NUSEKE-450146 format. One record per atom (N, C-alpha, C): residue number from 0; x, y, z; residue in one letter; atom name. Coordinates in nm, 2 decimals, padded with zeros to 4 digits. Each point is the difference from the previous one (the first is absolute). Layout:
N
  pos       u       v       w  code  site
  NUM       X       Y       Z     a    CA
...
END
This chain:
108
  pos       u       v       w  code  site
    0  -03.43   04.88  -08.68     m     N
    0   00.11  -00.09  -00.04     m    CA
    0  -00.07  -00.14  -00.03     m     C
    1   00.05  -00.05  -00.11     k     N
    1  -00.05  -00.14  -00.04     k    CA
    1   00.07  -00.10   00.08     k     C
    2  -00.07  -00.11   00.03     k     N
    2   00.06  -00.11   00.07     k    CA
    2   00.09  -00.08  -00.10     k     C
    3   00.13  -00.02   00.04     f     N
    3   00.09  -00.08  -00.08     f    CA
    3   00.04  -00.12   00.07     f     C
    4   00.01  -00.12  -00.07     p     N
    4   00.04  -00.12   00.06     p    CA
    4   00.14   00.01   00.07     p     C
    5   00.00  -00.05   00.13     k     N
    5   00.13   00.00   00.07     k    CA
    5   00.08  -00.13   00.00     k     C
    6  -00.07  -00.11  -00.04     t     N
    6   00.06  -00.13   00.00     t    CA
    6  -00.04  -00.07  -00.13     t     C
    7   00.06  -00.11  -00.03     i     N
    7  -00.03  -00.08  -00.11     i    CA
    7  -00.15  -00.05   00.02     i     C
    8  -00.03  -00.04   00.12     d     N
    8  -00.14  -00.05   00.02     d    CA
    8  -00.10   00.11  -00.03     d     C
    9   00.03   00.12   00.05     d     N
    9  -00.09   00.12  -00.04     d    CA
    9  -00.01   00.01  -00.15     d     C
   10   00.11  -00.01  -00.07     l     N
   10   00.00   00.02  -00.14     l    CA
   10  -00.08  -00.11  -00.07     l     C
   11   00.01  -00.12   00.04     l     N
   11  -00.08  -00.11  -00.06     l    CA
   11  -00.15   00.01   00.03     l     C
   12  -00.03   00.06   00.11     n     N
   12  -00.14   00.02   00.04     n    CA
   12  -00.06   00.14  -00.04     n     C
   13   00.08   00.07  -00.07     h     N
   13  -00.05   00.13  -00.05     h    CA
   13  -00.12  -00.01  -00.09     h     C
   14  -00.10   00.08   00.01     p     N
   14  -00.12  -00.02  -00.09     p    CA
   14   00.03   00.00  -00.15     p     C
   15   00.11   00.06  -00.04     q     N
   15   00.02   00.00  -00.15     q    CA
   15   00.10  -00.11  -00.04     q     C
   16   00.05  -00.07   00.09     f     N
   16   00.10  -00.10  -00.04     f    CA
   16  -00.05  -00.11  -00.09     f     C
   17  -00.11  -00.06   00.03     d     N
   17  -00.06  -00.11  -00.08     d    CA
   17  -00.03   00.05  -00.14     d     C
   18  -00.05   00.12  -00.02     s     N
   18  -00.02   00.06  -00.13     s    CA
   18   00.13   00.02  -00.07     s     C
   19   00.10   00.05   00.07     f     N
   19   00.13   00.02  -00.07     f    CA
   19   00.06  -00.13  -00.05     f     C
   20   00.00  -00.10   00.08     i     N
   20   00.05  -00.13  -00.03     i    CA
   20  -00.08  -00.07  -00.11     i     C
   21  -00.13   00.01   00.01     g     N
   21  -00.08  -00.05  -00.11     g    CA
   21   00.02   00.06  -00.13     g     C
   22   00.02   00.13   00.00     s     N
   22   00.04   00.07  -00.13     s    CA
   22   00.14  -00.04  -00.05     s     C
   23   00.09   00.00   00.09     k     N
   23   00.14  -00.03  -00.03     k    CA
   23   00.02  -00.14  -00.06     k     C
   24  -00.07  -00.10   00.06     l     N
   24   00.01  -00.14  -00.04     l    CA
   24  -00.11  -00.04  -00.09     l     C
   25  -00.08   00.10  -00.06     g     N
   25  -00.11  -00.03  -00.09     g    CA
   25   00.06  -00.03  -00.14     g     C
   26  -00.09   00.02  -00.10     n     N
   26   00.03  -00.04  -00.13     n    CA
   26   00.12   00.07  -00.06     n     C
   27   00.03   00.12   00.04     d     N
   27   00.12   00.07  -00.05     d    CA
   27   00.13  -00.07   00.04     d     C
   28   00.00  -00.08   00.10     l     N
   28   00.12  -00.07   00.04     l    CA
   28   00.05  -00.09  -00.11     l     C
   29  -00.09  -00.06  -00.08     f     N
   29   00.04  -00.08  -00.11     f    CA
   29   00.08   00.08  -00.11     f     C
   30  -00.03   00.13   00.00     t     N
   30   00.08   00.08  -00.09     t    CA
   30   00.13   00.05   00.07     t     C
   31  -00.02   00.05   00.12     d     N
   31   00.11   00.07   00.08     d    CA
   31   00.10  -00.10   00.05     d     C
   32  -00.04  -00.12   00.04     d     N
   32   00.09  -00.10   00.06     d    CA
   32  -00.05  -00.14  -00.03     d     C
   33   00.01  -00.05  -00.13     p     N
   33  -00.07  -00.12  -00.03     p    CA
   33   00.06  -00.12   00.08     p     C
   34   00.12   00.00   00.04     e     N
   34   00.06  -00.11   00.07     e    CA
   34  -00.07  -00.01   00.14     e     C
   35  -00.02   00.11   00.07     r     N
   35  -00.06   00.00   00.13     r    CA
   35  -00.15  -00.04  -00.02     r     C
   36  -00.07   00.06  -00.10     a     N
   36  -00.14  -00.04  -00.03     a    CA
   36  -00.01  -00.15  -00.02     a     C
   37   00.09  -00.06  -00.07     e     N
   37  -00.01  -00.14  -00.02     e    CA
   37   00.02  -00.08   00.13     e     C
   38   00.09   00.04   00.08     r     N
   38   00.03  -00.06   00.13     r    CA
   38  -00.12   00.01   00.09     r     C
   39  -00.06   00.12   00.00     i     N
   39  -00.12   00.02   00.09     i    CA
   39  -00.12  -00.09  -00.05     i     C
   40  -00.02   00.00  -00.13     n     N
   40  -00.10  -00.08  -00.06     n    CA
   40   00.02  -00.15   00.03     n     C
   41   00.12  -00.05  -00.02     d     N
   41   00.03  -00.14   00.03     d    CA
   41  -00.02  -00.03   00.15     d     C
   42   00.05   00.09   00.08     a     N
   42   00.00  -00.03   00.15     a    CA
   42  -00.14   00.01   00.05     a     C
   43  -00.09   00.07  -00.06     a     N
   43  -00.14   00.01   00.05     a    CA
   43  -00.07  -00.13  -00.01     a     C
   44   00.04  -00.08  -00.10     e     N
   44  -00.06  -00.14  -00.01     e    CA
   44   00.02  -00.08   00.13     e     C
   45   00.11   00.03   00.07     d     N
   45   00.04  -00.08   00.12     d    CA
   45  -00.04   00.08   00.13     d     C
   46  -00.06   00.12  -00.02     g     N
   46  -00.03   00.09   00.11     g    CA
   46   00.12   00.07   00.05     g     C
   47   00.10   00.02  -00.08     s     N
   47   00.12   00.07   00.04     s    CA
   47   00.00   00.14  -00.05     s     C
   48   00.10   00.08   00.04     d     N
   48   00.01   00.14  -00.04     d    CA
   48   00.06   00.02  -00.14     d     C
   49   00.12  -00.06  -00.02     g     N
   49   00.07   00.01  -00.13     g    CA
   49   00.10   00.11  -00.01     g     C
   50  -00.01   00.11   00.08     s     N
   50   00.09   00.11   00.00     s    CA
   50   00.12  -00.04   00.09     s     C
   51   00.12   00.06  -00.03     t     N
   51   00.11  -00.02   00.09     t    CA
   51  -00.01   00.10   00.12     t     C
   52   00.08  -00.03   00.10     h     N
   52   00.00   00.10   00.12     h    CA
   52   00.05   00.13  -00.05     h     C
   53   00.10   00.00  -00.09     y     N
   53   00.06   00.12  -00.06     y    CA
   53  -00.11   00.09  -00.07     y     C
   54  -00.08  -00.07  -00.08     e     N
   54  -00.11   00.07  -00.07     e    CA
   54  -00.10   00.06   00.09     e     C
   55  -00.04  -00.08   00.10     t     N
   55  -00.10   00.04   00.10     t    CA
   55   00.05   00.12   00.08     t     C
   56   00.13   00.00   00.04     l     N
   56   00.05   00.11   00.07     l    CA
   56   00.01   00.13  -00.08     l     C
   57   00.02  -00.02  -00.13     n     N
   57   00.00   00.12  -00.09     n    CA
   57  -00.14   00.05  -00.02     n     C
   58  -00.10  -00.09   00.00     d     N
   58  -00.14   00.04   00.00     d    CA
   58  -00.03   00.09   00.12     d     C
   59   00.04  -00.05   00.12     w     N
   59  -00.02   00.08   00.12     w    CA
   59   00.06   00.14  -00.01     w     C
   60   00.13   00.00  -00.05     r     N
   60   00.07   00.13  -00.01     r    CA
   60  -00.08   00.09  -00.09     r     C
   61  -00.04  -00.05  -00.12     e     N
   61  -00.07   00.07  -00.10     e    CA
   61  -00.13   00.06   00.06     e     C
   62  -00.08  -00.08   00.08     f     N
   62  -00.12   00.05   00.06     f    CA
   62   00.03   00.11   00.10     f     C
   63   00.10  -00.02   00.09     a     N
   63   00.04   00.10   00.10     a    CA
   63   00.03   00.13  -00.07     a     C
   64   00.08  -00.01  -00.11     d     N
   64   00.04   00.12  -00.07     d    CA
   64  -00.11   00.07  -00.07     d     C
   65  -00.10  -00.08  -00.05     m     N
   65  -00.12   00.05  -00.07     m    CA
   65  -00.08   00.08   00.11     m     C
   66  -00.02  -00.05   00.11     l     N
   66  -00.07   00.06   00.11     l    CA
   66   00.07   00.13   00.04     l     C
   67   00.13   00.00   00.01     f     N
   67   00.08   00.11   00.04     f    CA
   67  -00.01   00.11  -00.10     f     C
   68   00.02  -00.04  -00.13     s     N
   68   00.00   00.10  -00.10     s    CA
   68  -00.14   00.07  -00.03     s     C
   69  -00.11  -00.07   00.05     s     N
   69  -00.13   00.06  -00.01     s    CA
   69  -00.03   00.11   00.10     s     C
   70   00.09   00.02   00.10     l     N
   70  -00.02   00.10   00.10     l    CA
   70   00.05   00.13  -00.05     l     C
   71  -00.06   00.11   00.06     s     N
   71   00.05   00.13  -00.03     s    CA
   71   00.14   00.02   00.06     s     C
   72   00.07   00.10  -00.05     w     N
   72   00.14   00.02   00.05     w    CA
   72   00.00   00.02   00.15     w     C
   73  -00.09   00.07   00.06     d     N
   73  -00.01   00.02   00.14     d    CA
   73  -00.02  -00.13   00.07     d     C
   74  -00.09  -00.08  -00.05     e     N
   74  -00.02  -00.13   00.06     e    CA
   74   00.12  -00.09  -00.01     e     C
   75   00.07   00.00  -00.11     r     N
   75   00.12  -00.08  -00.02     r    CA
   75   00.10   00.03   00.10     r     C
   76   00.02   00.13   00.03     e     N
   76   00.10   00.04   00.10     e    CA
   76  -00.03  -00.06   00.14     e     C
   77  -00.13   00.00   00.03     e     N
   77  -00.04  -00.05   00.13     e    CA
   77   00.00  -00.16   00.00     e     C
   78  -00.03  -00.06  -00.11     i     N
   78  -00.01  -00.15  -00.01     i    CA
   78   00.14  -00.06  -00.03     i     C
   79   00.09   00.07  -00.05     e     N
   79   00.13  -00.05  -00.04     e    CA
   79   00.07  -00.10   00.09     e     C
   80   00.00   00.03   00.13     p     N
   80   00.06  -00.09   00.10     p    CA
   80  -00.07  -00.14   00.00     p     C
   81  -00.13   00.00  -00.01     a     N
   81  -00.08  -00.12   00.00     a    CA
   81   00.03  -00.08  -00.13     a     C
   82   00.01   00.07  -00.11     h     N
   82   00.03  -00.06  -00.13     h    CA
   82   00.14  -00.06   00.00     h     C
   83   00.09   00.07   00.05     d     N
   83   00.14  -00.05   00.01     d    CA
   83   00.01  -00.12   00.09     d     C
   84  -00.08   00.00   00.11     a     N
   84   00.00  -00.12   00.10     a    CA
   84  -00.06  -00.12  -00.07     a     C
   85  -00.11   00.02  -00.07     l     N
   85  -00.06  -00.11  -00.07     l    CA
   85   00.09  -00.06  -00.11     l     C
   86   00.07   00.09  -00.08     l     N
   86   00.09  -00.06  -00.10     l    CA
   86   00.12  -00.07   00.07     l     C
   87   00.04   00.05   00.12     a     N
   87   00.11  -00.07   00.07     a    CA
   87  -00.05  -00.14   00.05     a     C
   88  -00.12  -00.01   00.04     e     N
   88  -00.06  -00.13   00.04     e    CA
   88   00.00  -00.09  -00.12     e     C
   89  -00.04   00.05  -00.12     i     N
   89   00.00  -00.09  -00.12     i    CA
   89   00.14  -00.03  -00.04     i     C
   90   00.10   00.09   00.01     d     N
   90   00.14  -00.03  -00.02     d    CA
   90   00.05  -00.11   00.09     d     C
   91  -00.04   00.01   00.13     a     N
   91   00.04  -00.11   00.09     a    CA
   91  -00.05  -00.13  -00.03     a     C
   92  -00.13  -00.01  -00.05     c     N
   92  -00.06  -00.12  -00.04     c    CA
   92   00.08  -00.06  -00.12     c     C
   93   00.03   00.09  -00.10     e     N
   93   00.08  -00.04  -00.11     e    CA
   93   00.13  -00.05   00.04     e     C
   94   00.07   00.06   00.09     a     N
   94   00.13  -00.04   00.05     a    CA
   94  -00.01  -00.14   00.06     a     C
   95  -00.10  -00.02   00.07     w     N
   95  -00.02  -00.13   00.07     w    CA
   95  -00.01  -00.11  -00.11     w     C
   96  -00.09   00.02  -00.10     h     N
   96  -00.02  -00.09  -00.11     h    CA
   96   00.14  -00.03  -00.08     h     C
   97   00.07   00.11  -00.02     e     N
   97   00.12  -00.01  -00.07     e    CA
   97   00.10  -00.08   00.08     e     C
   98   00.01   00.02   00.13     k     N
   98   00.09  -00.07   00.09     k    CA
   98  -00.03  -00.15   00.00     k     C
   99  -00.13  -00.03  -00.01     n     N
   99  -00.05  -00.14   00.02     n    CA
   99  -00.02  -00.07  -00.14     n     C
  100   00.04   00.07  -00.11     g     N
  100   00.00  -00.06  -00.13     g    CA
  100  -00.14  -00.02  -00.06     g     C
  101  -00.10   00.08   00.05     s     N
  101  -00.14  -00.02  -00.05     s    CA
  101  -00.05   00.12  -00.08     s     C
  102   00.08   00.10  -00.02     l     N
  102  -00.04   00.12  -00.06     l    CA
  102  -00.06  -00.02  -00.14     l     C
  103   00.06  -00.09  -00.08     h     N
  103  -00.05  -00.02  -00.13     h    CA
  103  -00.08  -00.13  -00.02     h     C
  104  -00.04  -00.06   00.12     e     N
  104  -00.09  -00.12  -00.01     e    CA
  104  -00.14   00.05   00.00     e     C
  105  -00.09  -00.09  -00.06     m     N
  105  -00.14   00.03  -00.01     m    CA
  105  -00.06  -00.02   00.14     m     C
  106  -00.10   00.09   00.03     i     N
  106  -00.07  -00.01   00.12     i    CA
  106  -00.10  -00.12  -00.01     i     C
  107   00.00  -00.08   00.10     g     N
  107  -00.08  -00.12  -00.01     g    CA
  107  -00.15   00.01   00.02     g     C
END
């Protein structure tokens, strides 16, 4: 059985996460999401992130789903509770930001 991240912290420290984010936010971003690319580029001058909490949470979901879909069917069946729990933790984080009005604000 492959090890699957159980928490957001595990997800962010996964060996493939930096490569995933680097690829996602690389040159293709200017084609795929030019507004976000421009915000990230502008924010980098000040040492900020530029993405919104909403965008970042969706990046996390996308990475978790990518890891899950890379598993065999047998592994998915075994890992599914961990995947569901991880997505629930991301959903709770999103709900917190939505409740506090920061979901669509840029990360500082």
